[in-house]
C-alpha positions as CSV (number, residue, x, y, z in Angstrom):
1,M,-58.0,72.2,51.2
2,A,-55.5,71.2,48.6
3,A,-55.6,67.7,47.2
4,K,-53.0,65.3,48.4
5,P,-50.1,64.7,46.0
6,V,-50.6,61.5,44.0
7,K,-48.3,58.5,44.5
8,P,-45.6,57.5,42.0
9,A,-47.7,54.6,40.8
10,S,-50.5,56.9,39.8
11,I,-48.1,59.2,38.0
12,A,-46.9,56.3,36.0
13,A,-50.3,54.8,35.3
14,Q,-51.7,58.1,33.9
15,A,-48.3,59.2,32.4
16,L,-48.8,62.5,34.4
17,G,-52.4,62.7,33.1
18,W,-51.4,64.6,30.0
19,V,-54.1,65.2,27.4
20,D,-53.7,66.2,23.8
21,D,-54.7,69.9,23.6
22,K,-56.4,69.7,20.3
23,T,-58.3,66.4,20.3
24,R,-58.5,65.9,24.1
25,A,-57.2,62.4,23.6
26,I,-55.7,60.7,26.7
27,V,-53.0,59.1,24.6
28,L,-50.8,61.7,23.0
29,P,-50.0,61.5,19.3
30,I,-46.7,60.5,17.7
31,H,-44.9,63.4,16.1
32,T,-42.9,62.2,13.0
33,S,-41.8,65.6,11.6
34,T,-38.1,66.1,11.5
35,T,-38.2,69.8,11.2
36,F,-40.3,72.8,12.4
37,I,-41.3,76.2,10.9
38,R,-39.3,79.3,11.8
39,D,-41.0,82.5,12.7
40,A,-41.0,85.3,10.1
41,D,-37.9,86.9,11.8
42,N,-36.1,83.5,11.5
43,Q,-36.4,82.6,15.2
44,Y,-37.8,79.4,16.8
45,R,-40.1,80.7,19.5
46,S,-41.8,77.3,19.7
47,G,-38.5,76.1,21.2
48,R,-38.2,73.5,18.4
49,G,-35.9,73.7,15.4
50,Y,-35.0,70.1,14.6
51,A,-36.3,66.8,15.8
52,R,-33.0,65.1,16.5
53,D,-33.1,66.3,20.1
54,Q,-36.3,68.4,20.2
55,N,-39.0,65.9,19.1
56,P,-42.3,66.7,20.9
57,T,-42.9,62.9,21.4
58,F,-40.0,62.9,23.9
59,D,-41.7,65.4,26.2
60,Q,-44.1,63.1,28.0
61,A,-41.7,60.2,28.5
62,E,-39.0,62.6,29.9
63,A,-41.5,64.3,32.2
64,V,-42.8,61.1,33.6
65,L,-39.3,59.8,34.3
66,T,-38.3,63.0,35.9
67,A,-41.3,62.9,38.2
68,L,-40.7,59.2,39.1
69,E,-37.0,59.8,39.9
70,G,-37.6,63.1,41.7
71,G,-35.2,64.9,39.4
72,R,-34.9,68.2,37.6
73,A,-34.7,66.9,34.0
74,S,-34.4,63.8,31.9
75,L,-33.1,62.9,28.4
76,L,-34.0,60.0,26.1
77,F,-31.3,58.2,24.1
78,A,-31.3,55.6,21.4
79,S,-30.1,52.9,23.8
80,G,-28.9,52.3,27.3
81,M,-25.3,52.3,26.0
82,A,-25.9,55.7,24.3
83,A,-27.2,57.1,27.6
84,A,-24.3,55.7,29.7
85,T,-21.5,56.6,27.3
86,A,-22.9,60.2,27.0
87,V,-22.0,60.6,30.7
88,F,-18.4,59.5,30.2
89,Q,-18.2,61.5,26.9
90,S,-19.0,64.7,28.9
91,L,-15.7,64.3,30.7
92,A,-12.2,65.5,29.6
93,P,-9.0,63.5,28.8
94,D,-7.0,62.6,31.9
95,D,-10.1,62.6,34.1
96,H,-10.1,59.8,36.6
97,V,-13.2,57.5,36.7
98,L,-14.1,54.8,39.2
99,A,-16.4,52.0,38.0
100,P,-17.5,48.7,39.5
101,Q,-15.8,45.4,38.7
102,V,-19.2,43.8,38.4
103,M,-21.4,45.8,36.0
104,Y,-23.2,45.6,32.7
105,W,-20.7,43.8,30.4
106,S,-21.1,45.9,27.3
107,L,-20.4,49.1,29.2
108,R,-17.4,47.6,31.0
109,N,-16.0,46.6,27.6
110,W,-16.6,50.0,26.2
111,L,-14.8,51.6,29.1
112,M,-11.8,49.3,28.7
113,N,-11.6,49.4,24.9
114,F,-12.7,52.9,24.0
115,A,-12.9,55.3,26.9
116,T,-9.3,54.7,27.9
117,H,-8.2,55.4,24.3
118,W,-9.8,58.8,24.6
119,G,-7.7,59.5,27.7
120,L,-10.0,58.7,30.5
121,R,-8.3,57.1,33.5
122,V,-10.7,54.2,34.3
123,E,-10.2,52.2,37.4
124,F,-12.4,49.2,38.3
125,I,-13.0,48.5,42.0
126,D,-15.2,46.5,44.3
127,M,-17.9,49.2,44.5
128,G,-19.9,47.2,47.1
129,N,-17.1,47.8,49.6
130,P,-17.0,51.5,50.8
131,D,-13.5,51.1,52.1
132,E,-12.4,50.2,48.6
133,L,-14.0,53.4,47.3
134,R,-12.3,55.4,50.0
135,R,-8.9,53.9,49.0
136,A,-9.3,54.4,45.3
137,I,-10.8,57.9,45.1
138,R,-8.5,60.7,44.3
139,P,-9.7,64.1,45.7
140,G,-9.7,66.7,43.0
141,K,-8.8,64.2,40.3
142,T,-11.7,61.7,40.3
143,R,-14.5,63.3,38.3
144,L,-17.0,60.5,38.2
145,V,-18.0,57.5,40.3
146,W,-20.2,55.1,38.4
147,I,-22.4,52.8,40.4
148,E,-24.6,49.9,39.3
149,T,-26.9,48.4,41.9
150,P,-28.0,45.6,41.9
151,A,-25.1,44.8,39.6
152,N,-25.5,42.4,36.7
153,P,-25.1,39.4,36.9
154,L,-24.1,38.7,40.5
155,W,-26.5,41.3,41.9
156,T,-23.8,43.0,44.0
157,I,-25.3,45.7,46.2
158,T,-23.7,49.2,46.6
159,D,-24.7,51.5,49.4
160,I,-25.6,54.6,47.3
161,A,-25.9,57.1,50.2
162,V,-22.5,56.1,51.7
163,S,-20.8,56.1,48.2
164,C,-22.2,59.6,47.5
165,D,-20.8,61.0,50.7
166,I,-17.4,59.6,49.9
167,A,-17.5,60.8,46.3
168,H,-18.9,64.3,46.9
169,A,-16.3,64.9,49.7
170,A,-13.6,64.3,47.0
171,G,-15.4,66.5,44.4
172,A,-16.7,63.7,42.2
173,V,-20.0,63.3,40.5
174,V,-22.0,60.1,41.2
175,A,-24.0,58.4,38.4
176,V,-26.1,55.3,39.2
177,D,-27.2,52.7,36.7
178,S,-30.6,51.8,38.3
179,T,-31.9,49.7,35.5
180,V,-32.6,46.7,37.7
181,A,-34.0,48.5,40.7
182,T,-36.1,51.0,38.7
183,P,-37.7,54.0,40.3
184,V,-40.3,51.6,41.7
185,L,-37.8,50.3,44.2
186,T,-35.0,52.8,44.5
187,R,-34.6,56.6,43.9
188,P,-30.9,57.2,43.7
189,L,-31.2,61.0,43.5
190,A,-33.0,61.0,46.9
191,L,-30.0,59.1,48.3
192,G,-27.5,61.7,47.0
193,A,-26.7,60.6,43.5
194,D,-26.3,63.3,40.8
195,I,-27.4,61.3,37.7
196,V,-29.5,58.2,37.3
197,M,-29.3,56.1,34.2
198,H,-31.6,53.4,32.9
199,S,-31.5,51.0,30.0
200,A,-35.1,51.7,29.2
201,T,-35.1,48.7,26.9
202,K,-35.6,46.7,30.1
203,Y,-38.2,47.4,32.9
204,L,-39.2,51.0,31.9
205,N,-40.5,49.8,28.6
206,G,-41.1,46.2,29.8
207,H,-42.3,44.6,26.6
208,S,-39.1,43.6,24.8
209,D,-40.0,45.8,21.8
210,V,-38.0,49.0,22.3
211,I,-34.3,49.8,22.5
212,A,-33.9,53.0,24.6
213,G,-31.9,54.6,27.3
214,T,-32.5,57.5,29.8
215,L,-30.7,59.9,32.0
216,T,-32.2,61.9,34.8
217,T,-30.3,64.7,36.7
218,R,-30.7,66.1,40.2
219,E,-29.7,69.5,38.9
220,E,-29.0,71.2,35.6
221,S,-25.3,71.5,36.1
222,A,-22.5,72.3,33.7
223,M,-22.0,68.6,33.3
224,W,-25.6,68.1,32.4
225,A,-25.3,70.8,29.7
226,R,-22.3,68.9,28.2
227,I,-24.3,65.7,28.2
228,K,-27.1,67.4,26.4
229,T,-24.6,68.6,23.8
230,V,-23.2,65.1,23.4
231,R,-26.7,63.8,22.7
232,A,-27.5,66.5,20.2
233,Q,-24.1,66.5,18.3
234,I,-23.4,62.8,18.3
235,G,-27.0,62.0,17.6
236,G,-27.8,59.0,19.8
237,V,-31.4,59.9,20.1
238,L,-34.6,57.9,20.1
239,G,-37.1,57.6,17.3
240,S,-40.6,59.1,17.8
241,F,-42.4,55.8,17.7
242,E,-40.0,54.3,20.2
243,A,-40.5,57.3,22.5
244,W,-44.2,56.8,22.3
245,L,-43.9,53.1,23.1
246,L,-41.7,53.9,26.1
247,T,-44.4,56.1,27.5
248,R,-46.9,53.3,27.0
249,G,-44.6,50.9,28.8
250,M,-44.1,53.1,31.8
251,R,-47.8,53.2,32.5
252,T,-47.7,49.6,33.7
253,L,-44.2,49.9,35.4
254,F,-45.4,49.5,39.0
255,P,-47.6,46.4,38.6
256,R,-45.1,44.7,36.4
257,V,-42.1,45.4,38.7
258,L,-43.9,44.6,41.9
259,G,-45.3,41.4,40.4
260,A,-41.8,40.3,39.2
261,C,-40.3,41.1,42.6
262,A,-42.8,38.9,44.4
263,S,-42.3,36.1,42.0
264,A,-38.5,36.4,42.1
265,Q,-38.5,36.3,45.9
266,A,-40.5,33.1,45.9
267,I,-38.3,31.5,43.2
268,A,-35.1,32.5,45.0
269,G,-36.5,31.0,48.3
270,H,-37.5,27.8,46.6
271,F,-34.2,27.1,44.9
272,A,-32.0,28.3,47.8
273,R,-33.1,25.0,49.4
274,H,-32.8,22.9,46.2
275,P,-30.4,19.9,46.1
276,L,-29.5,20.6,42.4
277,V,-28.6,24.3,43.0
278,A,-25.3,25.2,44.7
279,E,-26.2,28.8,45.3
280,V,-28.9,31.4,44.7
281,L,-27.7,35.0,44.2
282,Y,-30.6,37.3,45.1
283,P,-30.6,40.5,47.3
284,G,-33.9,39.5,48.9
285,L,-32.4,36.4,50.6
286,P,-31.2,37.0,54.2
287,S,-28.1,35.0,53.4
288,F,-27.1,37.3,50.5
289,H,-24.1,39.4,51.3
290,G,-25.7,42.7,50.4
291,N,-29.2,42.0,51.9
292,A,-29.0,44.6,54.7
293,V,-28.0,47.4,52.4
294,A,-30.5,46.4,49.8
295,A,-33.3,46.4,52.5
296,K,-32.2,50.0,53.4
297,Q,-32.4,51.4,49.9
298,M,-34.9,49.2,48.1
299,H,-38.5,49.5,49.0
300,G,-41.3,47.3,47.8
301,G,-39.1,44.4,46.7
302,F,-35.6,43.3,45.7
303,A,-36.0,43.3,41.9
304,G,-37.0,40.7,39.4
305,M,-33.5,39.5,38.7
306,L,-31.6,36.6,40.3
307,S,-28.9,34.0,39.4
308,I,-28.6,30.4,40.3
309,R,-25.4,28.3,40.3
310,V,-26.1,24.8,39.2
311,R,-24.5,21.7,40.7
312,G,-22.6,19.3,38.5
313,S,-24.4,16.1,37.3
314,R,-24.5,13.3,39.9
315,K,-24.9,10.6,37.3
316,T,-22.4,11.8,34.7
317,S,-19.9,13.5,37.1
318,G,-20.2,16.5,34.8
319,S,-19.3,20.1,35.7
320,G,-21.6,22.7,37.0
321,E,-21.1,24.6,33.7
322,S,-22.3,21.7,31.6
323,A,-25.2,21.2,33.9
324,A,-26.1,24.9,33.7
325,I,-26.1,24.9,29.9
326,A,-28.1,21.7,29.9
327,T,-30.6,23.2,32.3
328,A,-31.1,26.2,30.0
329,A,-31.5,23.9,27.0
330,N,-34.3,22.0,28.7
331,V,-36.6,24.8,29.8
332,E,-39.9,25.3,28.0
333,L,-41.7,28.3,29.7
334,W,-38.5,30.3,30.4
335,K,-37.1,31.6,27.1
336,R,-33.4,31.4,26.3
337,A,-32.6,34.9,25.3
338,T,-30.5,38.0,26.2
339,S,-32.0,41.0,28.0
340,L,-34.2,41.4,31.0
341,G,-37.1,43.2,32.5
342,G,-39.8,42.1,30.0
343,V,-43.2,40.5,30.8
344,E,-41.8,37.1,29.7
345,S,-39.2,35.2,31.8
346,L,-35.7,34.8,30.4
347,I,-32.8,32.5,31.2
348,E,-29.3,32.9,30.0
349,H,-25.8,31.3,30.6
350,R,-23.9,34.5,31.0
351,A,-20.4,33.2,30.9
352,S,-21.0,31.9,27.3
353,V,-22.3,35.4,26.3
354,E,-19.7,37.5,28.0
355,G,-16.6,35.4,27.2
356,A,-13.1,35.8,28.6
357,G,-12.8,38.0,31.6
358,T,-16.4,37.6,32.7
359,P,-17.1,37.7,36.5
360,A,-19.9,35.2,35.9
361,P,-19.0,31.7,37.0
362,G,-19.4,28.9,34.5
363,D,-22.2,27.3,36.5
364,L,-24.3,30.5,36.7
365,L,-27.6,31.0,35.0
366,R,-29.1,34.5,35.0
367,L,-32.9,34.6,35.4
368,S,-35.1,37.6,34.5
369,V,-38.5,36.9,36.1
370,G,-41.5,38.0,34.2
371,I,-45.2,38.1,35.2
372,E,-46.2,34.5,34.4
373,D,-47.6,32.3,37.2
374,T,-44.9,31.8,39.8
375,N,-45.5,28.1,40.3
376,D,-45.4,27.5,36.5
377,L,-41.9,29.1,36.4
378,I,-40.7,27.0,39.4
379,D,-42.1,23.8,37.9
380,D,-40.5,24.4,34.5
381,L,-37.1,25.2,36.1
382,E,-37.4,22.2,38.4
383,H,-38.0,19.9,35.4
384,A,-35.1,21.4,33.4
385,L,-32.7,20.9,36.4
386,E,-33.8,17.3,36.7
387,L,-33.3,16.6,33.0
388,A,-29.8,18.1,33.1
389,Q,-28.8,15.6,35.7
390,S,-30.1,12.6,33.8
């Protein structure tokens, strides 16, 4: 009798169980060579000619991610932005694109300030509302629907399966930024998406020491071929050491993400009842607008990200914004830093970072929950909130 297929957690932990052919090492080597020997007749039968897009160190990380996402192929990029923009760069001038109003701020800025200059017709909509997507999509003209769910920093939830049905009926490709959900919680390709993107800097690596991005495709389409060309010709590829570190990070993906989810759920529940907090934004709370959809497409937890909106100071009659900034200033265990998905917990006042036009209210603090003791994190944030009110 054939052995049962292993679970995704086992795939990640053993990085597919690959072993180095020559040394039998269970951790594969880093390949630093930039070029490879041609055969005597000037051909490359090894399949490798130049390391910019053919580095052997990419192979394992790409294969692990493809297996975890249930896709056909994956590509590594130098950053999440390099991965995301490669999708848009595969389109043609005058193509119509739909993107969410709430999304990763740097990509939103790039779409507004660069993609439109190249001739893409970019329209931002409330992607969490399927009726809004039905209204905005243009059959035969809309080429790409970009989804981010949960969407940073309000954690808006988009129904991937419903959105894919709408988009595909109009002839559009669907790409999902699943950085926050990770393949631990959501597999967008199984819900109908064509491409899934990750800022691998975040949870996939998980140790705040690699800048990387990834794309995984459901099928090797003509669009995927163009994306591969964009990566090779523009050159937004990862270094060999970073690719090796990414593989190392993915080995602990499941325990890290599941631990962060459990802690985030407890923190969200605690501060949802807190007198110094006006609102907690977390998909795992029954009161959250997108909770029902999140429960349908997220399995094992609701991610390690949440945001809190801080009440204004009772004693000084200050604003929620000043109280939020003061709260961030008074934490000790939480670290005031940009990014998310690492083993350490981070806190950030997003409106200050994003500037004019941000969807983040001034009283909002974004929290990336790490793997520290949950009660320690709660106590530290409690203390900081109290100090901000004094």
